[in-house]
BAFI-3210 file (N, C-alpha, C; in Angstrom, 3 decimals, decimal comma, padded with zeros to 6 digits):
// residues 260
n [1|2|3|4|5|6|7|8|9|10|11|12|13|14|15|16|17|18|19|20|21|22|23|24|25|26|27|28|29|30|31|32|33|34|35|36|37|38|39|40|41|42|43|44|45|46|47|48|49|50|51|52|53|54|55|56|57|58|59|60|61|62|63|64|65|66|67|68|69|70|71|72|73|74|75|76|77|78|79|80|81|82|83|84|85|86|87|88|89|90|91|92|93|94|95|96|97|98|99|100|101|102|103|104|105|106|107|108|109|110|111|112|113|114|115|116|117|118|119|120|121|122|123|124|125|126|127|128|129|130|131|132|133|134|135|136|137|138|139|140|141|142|143|144|145|146|147|148|149|150|151|152|153|154|155|156|157|158|159|160|161|162|163|164|165|166|167|168|169|170|171|172|173|174|175|176|177|178|179|180|181|182|183|184|185|186|187|188|189|190|191|192|193|194|195|196|197|198|199|200|201|202|203|204|205|206|207|208|209|210|211|212|213|214|215|216|217|218|219|220|221|222|223|224|225|226|227|228|229|230|231|232|233|234|235|236|237|238|239|240|241|242|243|244|245|246|247|248|249|250|251|252|253|254|255|256|257|258|259|260]
n.u [133,693|132,571|134,362|133,529|130,804|127,849|125,375|122,203|122,872|122,446|122,120|121,811|121,667|121,135|117,772|117,536|117,370|119,895|121,079|119,431|118,903|120,983|122,161|124,544|126,894|130,336|132,627|136,007|138,315|136,382|134,660|132,644|130,306|128,736|125,925|123,802|121,673|122,925|123,101|121,886|123,041|125,392|128,151|128,128|127,743|130,216|131,891|131,029|131,821|134,549|134,874|134,915|132,612|130,313|128,132|124,645|123,344|123,683|125,869|129,240|131,361|134,555|136,422|135,226|135,489|134,066|133,909|132,407|129,648|126,675|125,387|127,261|129,361|132,123|133,093|133,094|135,077|137,440|140,230|140,310|138,788|140,438|142,395|140,837|140,070|142,127|141,606|140,406|140,997|140,750|140,048|139,745|137,520|138,603|141,329|143,029|145,763|148,807|150,014|152,577|154,292|156,167|155,179|156,161|156,648|154,050|152,904|154,416|153,932|151,769|152,445|154,931|154,250|152,807|154,835|156,438|155,277|156,029|157,722|160,335|161,225|163,062|165,531|165,769|165,306|166,398|166,417|163,688|162,487|163,689|162,624|159,939|160,158|161,051|158,826|156,889|157,947|157,723|154,939|154,283|155,581|154,032|151,720|152,398|154,020|156,760|158,514|157,700|158,001|159,347|157,932|155,766|152,294|151,140|152,560|151,647|149,282|145,655|144,886|147,285|147,645|145,476|146,277|148,514|147,155|145,791|147,951|148,857|146,699|146,899|149,291|149,103|148,154|145,308|142,386|140,172|139,685|138,488|136,684|135,651|133,804|136,031|136,761|135,429|136,473|138,022|138,889|137,444|139,544|141,469|140,174|140,143|142,735|142,805|140,664|141,707|143,788|142,292|140,870|142,974|143,748|141,497|141,785|143,869|142,688|142,016|140,132|137,393|135,377|133,409|132,186|130,465|129,717|130,228|128,831|129,211|131,748|131,355|129,679|131,426|133,619|132,690|131,726|129,416|126,618|125,242|122,281|121,413|118,940|117,552|118,667|118,231|119,063|117,951|118,210|120,212|122,687|124,113|126,100|124,978|122,333|121,470|122,006|121,015|118,566|116,917|115,078|113,673|111,580|112,500|115,252|115,320|114,436|116,525|118,762|117,961|118,658|121,297|121,382|120,431]
n.v [104,631|107,958|110,846|113,398|114,772|116,508|118,028|119,274|122,005|125,428|128,867|132,319|135,713|138,555|138,962|137,197|133,962|131,943|129,425|126,346|123,870|121,985|118,903|116,388|113,831|112,935|110,832|109,637|110,604|111,163|113,330|116,070|117,997|121,140|122,633|125,231|128,157|131,572|133,000|130,934|129,837|128,430|129,336|130,383|128,036|126,724|128,567|128,296|125,660|126,003|127,590|130,327|131,611|131,352|128,772|129,005|126,915|123,354|120,548|119,736|117,282|115,801|113,099|111,594|113,220|115,739|118,864|121,134|121,991|123,342|123,259|122,805|124,590|124,353|123,854|126,228|128,027|130,488|130,041|127,270|126,920|128,000|126,030|123,878|124,731|124,007|121,527|121,903|123,128|126,076|127,335|130,343|132,200|134,540|134,311|135,620|136,004|137,159|140,204|141,200|139,107|136,443|133,728|131,330|132,162|132,812|130,271|129,116|130,627|130,275|127,840|128,445|130,282|128,637|126,877|128,355|128,096|125,681|123,647|122,879|124,753|126,865|125,606|124,028|125,625|126,284|123,825|123,181|125,306|124,915|122,450|123,208|124,946|123,181|121,469|123,289|124,015|121,558|121,329|123,498|122,711|120,471|121,802|122,739|124,990|125,389|127,185|129,623|130,301|132,430|134,587|137,404|137,898|139,827|139,380|137,095|135,070|134,879|132,184|131,013|132,277|131,156|128,510|128,742|129,447|127,059|125,352|126,591|126,059|123,287|122,985|122,855|120,378|119,571|117,775|117,987|119,547|122,589|124,335|127,457|128,415|128,166|128,945|131,221|133,780|133,740|133,956|132,131|130,804|130,332|128,851|126,082|125,138|125,295|123,629|121,247|120,773|120,376|118,106|116,273|116,172|114,926|112,420|111,555|110,854|112,937|114,396|116,416|119,396|121,146|124,139|125,138|126,453|125,117|122,860|120,554|119,801|119,292|117,082|115,254|114,995|114,456|112,450|112,645|114,897|117,928|119,776|123,022|125,312|128,359|128,173|125,586|122,058|120,616|118,384|115,471|113,343|110,793|111,908|111,053|110,653|113,224|114,933|113,608|112,492|114,128|114,338|116,387|119,114|121,762|121,392|120,355|122,581|124,375|123,063|122,972|125,351|125,008|122,986|123,690]
n.w [044,852|045,252|044,251|044,632|046,329|046,239|048,059|048,329|047,858|048,203|047,290|047,778|046,666|048,263|047,815|045,792|044,646|043,621|043,421|043,829|045,846|044,873|043,704|043,131|042,089|041,573|040,014|040,496|038,010|036,164|033,813|034,160|032,549|032,696|031,538|030,183|030,070|030,151|033,374|034,699|036,923|036,806|036,966|039,564|041,008|040,534|041,824|044,448|044,965|044,916|047,068|046,747|046,897|049,582|050,255|051,202|052,260|052,653|051,742|051,050|049,924|049,599|048,549|050,557|052,742|054,679|053,514|053,651|055,575|056,120|058,518|060,392|062,290|062,454|059,948|058,700|059,210|058,277|057,939|057,711|055,431|053,459|053,266|052,401|049,937|048,312|047,329|044,962|041,669|039,840|036,692|035,210|033,038|032,086|032,311|034,376|035,001|036,524|035,508|035,905|036,134|034,606|032,388|033,514|036,161|036,967|037,090|039,110|041,397|043,405|044,597|045,619|047,613|049,342|050,047|051,732|054,161|055,101|057,536|056,920|055,174|055,655|055,953|053,677|051,491|048,908|047,496|047,569|046,147|043,698|042,952|042,670|040,514|038,509|038,298|037,428|034,948|033,620|033,466|031,813|029,495|028,953|028,276|025,826|025,729|025,846|024,729|025,626|028,248|029,513|028,753|029,231|030,213|028,412|026,164|025,105|023,281|023,553|023,756|024,558|027,021|028,396|028,496|030,142|032,457|032,937|033,466|035,790|037,547|037,669|038,967|041,741|042,133|042,280|043,468|041,889|038,849|037,726|035,233|034,111|031,628|029,647|027,076|026,362|026,199|024,005|020,508|017,732|016,387|018,294|020,169|019,680|020,364|023,144|023,880|022,935|024,752|027,101|026,368|026,175|028,846|029,902|028,794|030,279|032,582|034,324|036,827|036,225|036,148|033,957|032,962|030,206|026,901|024,672|022,994|021,340|022,099|024,847|024,647|023,538|025,342|027,894|030,775|032,194|032,060|033,181|033,065|033,734|034,891|035,768|038,359|039,158|038,906|036,189|034,663|034,515|033,283|031,101|028,292|025,803|026,469|027,375|025,185|022,894|023,544|025,375|028,437|029,556|028,758|028,762|028,512|025,920|024,490|024,983|023,811|021,192|020,034|019,484|017,716|015,302]
ca.u [133,444|132,556|135,380|132,807|129,367|127,221|124,038|121,286|123,551|121,613|122,807|121,055|122,272|120,021|116,506|117,533|117,881|120,707|121,189|118,276|118,996|121,791|122,668|125,170|128,128|131,346|133,596|137,396|138,658|135,273|134,483|131,267|130,051|127,537|125,432|122,607|121,697|123,566|122,245|121,228|123,687|126,541|129,378|127,965|127,990|131,668|132,476|130,714|132,670|135,907|134,799|134,978|131,345|129,929|126,719|123,783|122,889|124,115|127,055|130,214|132,300|135,576|137,088|134,499|135,729|133,132|134,593|131,461|128,326|126,098|124,903|128,420|130,172|133,553|133,490|132,907|136,186|138,135|141,526|140,056|138,281|141,580|143,010|139,922|140,034|143,201|141,080|139,898|141,721|139,768|140,548|138,755|137,333|139,419|142,729|143,437|147,205|149,433|150,726|153,972|155,067|156,256|154,360|156,728|156,440|152,629|152,640|155,142|153,658|150,950|153,181|155,983|153,632|152,503|156,093|156,973|154,653|156,579|158,760|161,668|161,506|164,260|166,760|165,815|164,669|166,910|165,942|162,229|162,175|164,144|161,610|158,750|160,458|161,078|157,452|156,210|158,455|157,126|153,541|154,237|155,933|152,824|150,757|152,925|154,535|158,164|159,253|157,014|158,082|159,842|157,071|154,749|150,964|150,837|153,305|151,047|147,925|144,646|144,964|148,485|147,357|144,600|147,063|149,289|146,211|145,546|149,165|148,858|145,725|147,408|150,526|148,803|147,679|143,978|141,602|139,197|140,020|137,249|136,808|134,494|133,772|137,455|137,025|134,509|137,221|138,911|138,270|137,289|140,814|142,243|139,370|140,517|143,958|142,484|139,842|142,605|144,476|141,325|140,607|144,132|143,661|140,449|142,349|144,780|141,824|141,929|138,756|137,130|134,046|133,555|131,052|130,785|128,703|130,695|128,003|129,814|132,877|130,804|129,186|132,569|134,603|132,086|131,126|128,050|126,274|124,168|121,635|120,876|118,044|116,964|119,183|117,949|119,515|116,736|118,481|121,586|122,813|125,202|125,979|124,061|120,958|121,155|122,057|120,270|117,210|116,652|113,761|113,017|111,221|113,373|116,521|115,134|114,382|117,872|119,645|117,499|119,384|122,628|121,242|119,863]
ca.v [105,746|109,262|111,793|114,612|114,686|117,806|117,744|120,356|123,300|126,575|130,146|133,511|137,031|139,371|138,227|136,388|132,604|131,632|127,961|125,812|122,432|121,299|117,590|115,521|113,170|112,819|109,776|109,955|110,423|111,533|114,718|116,539|119,280|121,830|123,474|125,996|129,550|132,540|133,335|129,748|129,476|127,546|129,910|130,457|126,693|126,522|129,432|127,688|124,480|126,485|128,437|131,750|131,997|130,390|128,399|129,267|125,642|122,168|119,786|119,425|116,258|115,353|111,886|111,209|114,207|116,853|120,150|122,177|121,596|124,595|123,082|122,564|125,818|124,050|123,839|127,577|128,886|130,978|129,371|125,915|127,014|128,221|124,720|123,026|125,240|123,364|120,324|122,302|124,109|126,786|128,079|131,378|132,500|135,705|133,944|136,102|135,911|138,370|140,774|141,537|137,867|135,640|132,518|130,407|132,710|132,668|128,875|128,793|131,546|129,737|126,786|129,118|130,853|127,524|126,288|129,183|127,662|124,378|123,728|122,658|125,755|127,654|124,820|123,414|126,585|126,200|122,585|123,258|126,221|124,282|121,445|123,929|125,447|122,041|121,012|124,307|123,883|120,345|121,617|124,380|121,859|119,682|122,710|123,177|126,353|125,291|128,345|130,836|130,359|133,721|135,645|137,979|137,698|140,706|138,871|135,810|135,089|134,467|130,736|130,724|132,700|130,187|127,307|129,063|129,377|125,636|124,852|127,139|125,309|121,927|122,996|122,498|118,994|119,487|116,562|118,276|120,738|123,233|125,327|128,330|128,931|128,375|129,462|132,315|135,006|133,463|133,910|130,728|130,208|129,926|127,967|124,690|124,729|125,103|122,418|120,112|120,537|119,807|116,750|115,459|115,964|113,928|111,116|111,195|110,587|114,079|114,660|117,797|119,977|122,151|124,966|125,447|126,596|124,313|121,658|119,376|119,410|118,684|115,746|114,392|114,823|114,249|111,208|113,022|116,283|118,536|120,947|123,903|126,379|129,129|127,747|124,168|121,007|120,055|117,080|114,990|112,014|110,590|112,825|110,533|110,878|114,650|115,585|112,900|112,132|114,796|114,030|117,608|120,000|122,943|120,940|120,258|123,947|124,952|122,415|123,223|126,521|124,568|121,916|124,223]
ca.w [045,760|044,605|044,700|045,012|046,592|046,489|048,568|048,712|047,874|047,860|047,438|047,415|046,774|048,734|047,739|044,571|044,803|042,444|043,418|044,548|046,176|043,861|044,109|042,134|042,500|040,517|040,286|040,176|036,612|035,293|033,385|034,241|031,909|033,155|030,462|030,509|029,643|031,037|034,506|035,259|038,189|036,567|037,526|041,020|041,529|040,551|042,856|045,746|045,126|045,165|048,270|046,441|047,503|050,611|050,129|052,357|052,814|051,932|052,125|050,002|050,385|048,652|049,066|051,768|053,795|054,614|053,442|054,024|056,051|056,613|059,884|061,264|062,298|062,342|058,536|058,160|059,606|057,091|057,800|057,234|054,064|052,570|053,052|051,655|048,575|047,552|046,679|043,656|040,860|039,019|035,533|034,946|031,613|031,709|032,585|035,699|035,217|037,049|034,362|036,228|036,221|033,390|032,391|034,494|037,506|037,275|037,453|040,336|042,504|044,494|045,285|046,376|048,809|050,244|050,520|052,823|055,415|055,489|058,573|056,355|054,134|055,978|055,778|052,347|050,580|047,546|046,868|047,428|045,048|042,460|042,613|042,203|039,171|037,591|038,094|036,617|033,580|033,048|033,151|030,647|028,347|028,707|027,646|024,541|025,907|026,223|024,222|026,077|029,704|029,986|028,224|030,105|029,628|027,279|025,015|024,750|022,736|024,522|023,943|025,351|028,397|029,032|028,780|031,349|033,578|033,203|034,130|037,152|038,337|037,854|039,772|043,126|042,093|042,889|043,223|040,837|038,066|037,292|034,164|033,957|030,254|029,352|025,725|026,039|025,919|022,876|019,185|017,294|015,954|019,468|021,005|019,451|021,056|024,561|023,971|022,720|026,018|028,044|025,907|026,551|030,298|030,144|028,416|031,362|033,737|035,229|037,237|035,830|035,995|032,908|032,557|028,817|025,853|023,540|023,148|020,706|022,943|026,063|024,291|023,206|026,404|029,216|031,251|032,518|031,754|033,957|032,482|034,764|034,457|036,867|039,650|039,399|037,995|035,594|034,064|034,674|032,704|030,146|027,146|024,785|026,947|027,443|023,879|021,852|023,971|026,656|028,990|029,998|027,648|028,795|027,940|024,471|023,970|025,054|022,851|019,821|019,508|019,058|016,736|014,066]
c.u [133,508|133,674|134,709|131,334|128,861|125,771|123,333|121,950|122,589|122,388|121,906|121,937|121,139|118,736|116,414|118,150|118,589|120,911|120,105|118,414|119,706|122,346|123,331|126,398|129,046|132,356|134,998|137,670|137,559|135,335|132,991|131,174|128,739|127,125|124,169|122,767|122,484|122,588|121,562|121,867|124,952|127,819|129,291|128,201|129,481|132,324|132,181|131,593|134,102|135,990|135,127|133,660|131,007|128,452|125,929|123,410|123,474|125,415|127,919|131,217|133,270|136,327|136,538|134,774|134,755|133,918|133,694|130,149|127,716|125,587|126,035|129,333|131,667|134,027|133,412|134,069|137,056|139,465|141,358|139,598|139,428|142,292|142,144|139,825|141,068|142,757|140,644|140,879|140,736|140,471|139,447|138,640|138,221|140,883|143,182|144,915|147,723|150,310|152,206|154,870|155,090|155,323|154,850|156,458|154,976|152,300|153,269|154,577|152,910|151,697|154,334|155,424|153,299|153,769|156,669|156,394|155,202|157,670|160,173|162,075|162,807|165,544|166,912|165,251|165,111|166,372|164,437|161,855|162,607|163,152|160,351|158,965|160,439|159,670|156,675|156,658|157,842|155,678|153,425|154,644|154,719|151,766|151,227|153,521|156,010|158,966|158,627|157,140|158,489|159,014|156,094|153,379|150,667|151,581|152,746|149,676|146,942|144,690|146,166|148,281|146,474|145,330|147,999|148,387|145,884|146,743|149,220|147,888|146,218|148,593|150,285|148,205|146,307|143,311|140,679|139,579|138,732|137,541|135,521|134,550|135,195|137,753|136,204|135,234|138,128|138,163|138,273|138,599|141,618|141,489|139,833|141,736|143,712|141,648|140,689|143,354|143,532|141,000|141,750|144,128|142,605|140,952|143,358|144,024|141,870|140,461|138,447|135,644|134,191|132,225|131,350|129,538|129,115|130,012|128,642|130,997|132,386|130,319|130,336|133,411|134,013|131,702|129,681|127,872|125,127|123,612|121,000|119,984|117,423|117,385|118,942|118,767|118,265|116,957|119,949|121,666|124,012|125,011|124,987|122,611|120,588|121,063|121,177|118,824|116,873|115,221|112,967|112,763|112,129|114,757|116,425|115,111|115,770|118,762|119,225|118,220|120,768|122,561|120,683|120,907]
c.v [107,071|110,136|113,074|114,298|116,075|117,542|119,044|121,730|124,396|127,846|131,273|134,735|138,013|138,539|137,325|135,021|132,190|130,131|127,394|124,300|121,628|119,999|116,902|114,866|113,072|111,769|110,225|109,642|110,795|113,017|115,030|117,886|119,843|122,805|124,193|127,435|130,408|132,922|132,156|129,275|128,662|128,070|130,021|129,100|126,406|127,330|128,909|126,458|124,879|127,421|129,901|132,419|130,937|130,045|128,767|127,970|124,506|121,575|119,567|118,435|115,918|114,190|111,491|112,130|115,367|118,160|121,278|121,555|122,827|124,488|122,839|123,791|125,561|124,034|125,221|128,511|129,220|130,269|127,955|125,930|127,219|126,907|123,845|123,448|124,539|122,056|120,616|123,249|124,750|127,571|129,054|131,651|133,648|135,553|134,325|135,859|137,231|138,973|141,050|140,306|137,156|134,440|131,538|130,884|132,622|131,255|128,529|129,487|130,912|128,683|127,363|129,681|129,765|126,927|127,067|128,801|126,325|124,540|123,637|123,744|126,513|126,900|124,291|124,336|126,400|124,979|122,634|124,144|125,656|123,221|122,104|124,430|124,311|121,539|121,983|124,225|122,669|120,585|122,505|123,638|121,017|120,512|123,211|124,569|126,367|126,511|129,671|131,052|131,726|134,893|136,128|137,834|138,568|140,281|137,545|136,010|134,676|132,978|130,326|131,127|131,683|128,890|127,524|128,951|127,929|125,027|125,336|126,372|123,897|121,866|122,568|121,097|118,837|118,147|116,759|119,587|121,302|124,292|126,138|128,985|129,186|128,955|130,708|133,611|134,862|133,554|132,460|130,047|129,669|128,946|126,521|124,255|124,502|123,844|121,160|119,758|119,876|118,365|115,810|115,171|114,909|112,523|110,620|110,967|111,696|114,337|116,134|118,132|121,148|122,853|125,453|125,662|125,837|122,947|120,415|118,878|118,724|117,268|114,769|114,040|114,322|112,798|111,438|114,519|116,716|119,709|121,744|124,966|127,022|128,597|126,303|123,282|120,342|118,662|116,732|113,581|111,904|111,525|112,348|110,769|112,356|115,261|114,924|112,606|112,790|114,537|115,290|118,544|121,222|122,593|120,877|121,639|124,569|124,376|122,663|124,415|126,132|123,534|122,392|124,271]
c.w [044,993|045,150|045,190|045,202|046,948|046,876|048,962|048,787|047,382|048,122|046,962|047,511|047,040|048,625|046,509|044,831|043,519|042,303|044,314|044,693|045,099|044,433|042,919|042,746|041,291|040,927|039,874|038,704|035,643|034,917|033,418|033,543|032,420|032,060|030,921|030,077|030,623|032,142|035,151|036,564|038,035|037,220|039,037|041,659|041,594|041,661|044,259|046,003|045,470|046,363|047,989|046,827|048,547|050,451|051,386|053,056|051,991|052,442|050,885|050,580|049,261|049,286|050,434|052,956|053,622|054,644|053,906|054,444|056,708|058,045|060,878|061,239|062,146|060,891|057,904|058,471|058,401|056,874|057,259|055,778|053,075|052,266|052,147|050,192|047,694|046,910|045,243|042,979|039,917|037,925|035,118|033,445|031,159|032,131|033,996|035,998|035,783|035,951|034,619|036,312|034,869|033,492|033,461|035,915|037,920|037,736|038,800|041,574|043,672|045,294|046,102|047,685|049,823|050,848|051,704|054,183|055,915|056,541|058,003|055,361|054,401|055,687|054,355|051,263|049,129|046,822|046,605|046,242|043,698|041,998|042,048|040,779|038,158|037,268|037,207|035,167|032,895|032,641|031,909|029,374|027,947|027,982|026,281|024,567|026,306|025,794|024,655|027,584|030,242|029,466|029,295|029,433|028,410|025,997|024,503|024,115|023,827|024,799|024,775|026,806|029,109|029,340|029,972|032,574|033,939|033,926|035,568|038,054|038,633|038,808|041,212|043,251|042,769|042,606|042,026|040,163|037,485|036,234|034,083|032,573|029,730|027,978|025,394|025,697|024,695|021,558|018,701|016,920|017,126|020,363|020,901|020,225|022,548|024,749|023,784|024,001|027,023|027,672|026,308|028,045|030,633|029,825|029,445|032,676|034,790|035,549|037,002|035,862|035,033|032,677|031,149|027,967|024,596|023,602|022,543|021,522|024,210|025,791|024,097|024,426|027,724|029,493|031,680|032,276|032,656|033,164|033,606|034,149|035,691|038,235|040,003|038,461|037,453|035,046|034,232|034,096|031,794|028,950|026,090|025,181|026,856|026,047|022,820|022,238|025,311|027,125|029,319|028,813|027,597|028,224|026,425|023,832|023,912|023,957|021,407|019,197|018,996|017,951|015,402|012,962]
res [x|x|x|x|x|x|x|x|x|x|x|x|x|x|x|x|x|x|x|x|x|x|x|x|x|x|x|x|x|x|x|x|x|x|x|x|x|x|x|x|x|x|x|x|x|x|x|x|x|x|x|x|x|x|x|x|x|x|x|x|x|x|x|x|x|x|x|x|x|x|x|x|x|x|x|x|x|x|x|x|x|x|x|x|x|x|x|x|x|x|x|x|x|x|x|x|x|x|x|x|x|x|x|x|x|x|x|x|x|x|x|x|x|x|x|x|x|x|x|x|x|x|x|x|x|x|x|x|x|x|x|x|x|x|x|x|x|x|x|x|x|x|x|x|x|x|x|x|x|x|x|x|x|x|x|x|x|x|x|x|x|x|x|x|x|x|x|x|x|x|x|x|x|x|x|x|x|x|x|x|x|x|x|x|x|x|x|x|x|x|x|x|x|x|x|x|x|x|x|x|x|x|x|x|x|x|x|x|x|x|x|x|x|x|x|x|x|x|x|x|x|x|x|x|x|x|x|x|x|x|x|x|x|x|x|x|x|x|x|x|x|x|x|x|x|x|x|x|x|x|x|x|x|x|x|x|x|x|x|x]
***
C-alpha cells in the first residue's frame, strides 16, 4: 500500500500555472528525489504537500486517508489542515531556526505547543515536558550534536543548524520527511555532513521526499526520481533509468549539465 498518493495536483499564482496535473505515489520507507531546473515547480509541490500552499485542484492521500480533495469542502477547513500538516515534516533550505532559542529548545518547541492541548497536560505537565526533552536530546545525539544542545543558532555552523532543523522535523514523528534543497545554503565543506545524515535516515527506512540539485546523491539514496520541468512531471522512474537512460529529451538535456 502506498503511504502517499498525489493525484492531479495543480497550482497557479495569479495567471501563472506552477503545477500542472502532478501525479505520483510513494511507498513506506522509500526515498523520492525531485530534480529539475529552478522554477520548475519543485518547491511549490513540497509546499502544497505540507499545506503551506493550498492546491487549486487535486487529491492528497496519506495512509489511505484523504487529507485534501479540492472537490470536498470538508478537507479545506483551516483547523483540519493544521492537523493534517503533522503527517509531513519539512526541512527548509534556510534552516528557519528561532534565533532566541537554543538547539535543544528549537527541537522541543513544536511538541511543547502540541502537548499543551492534551487533556492530561495540567496534571502531568512535568512528566510530559521531561519526555519531550529526553526525546529531543536523543534526536540531537543522533544528529551528532550532543555537545551543541545549549548553543544558539548564531553559535552553530550552517551544517549544524541544518542538522538541528532535521531533528526538529523528526521530533513530531511525521509519516513523510521532506527536504527542500537541504544543502543549497551550505558551502561544499558542510554539504557532506548533512547528506551523510540524510543517507543514514534512508538506511533506517525513513520515508522521504528530497528536492535537490545534488545529482550523485539523488542517484545513490533514492528509490525513485521525478524530473520536473515547467510545472509538469516529465519523467518518473528508478534512479538507474532516470540518470543512465532517460526517456525524455528534456531530461537528457538537464542531466547533461551535470555529467560534463
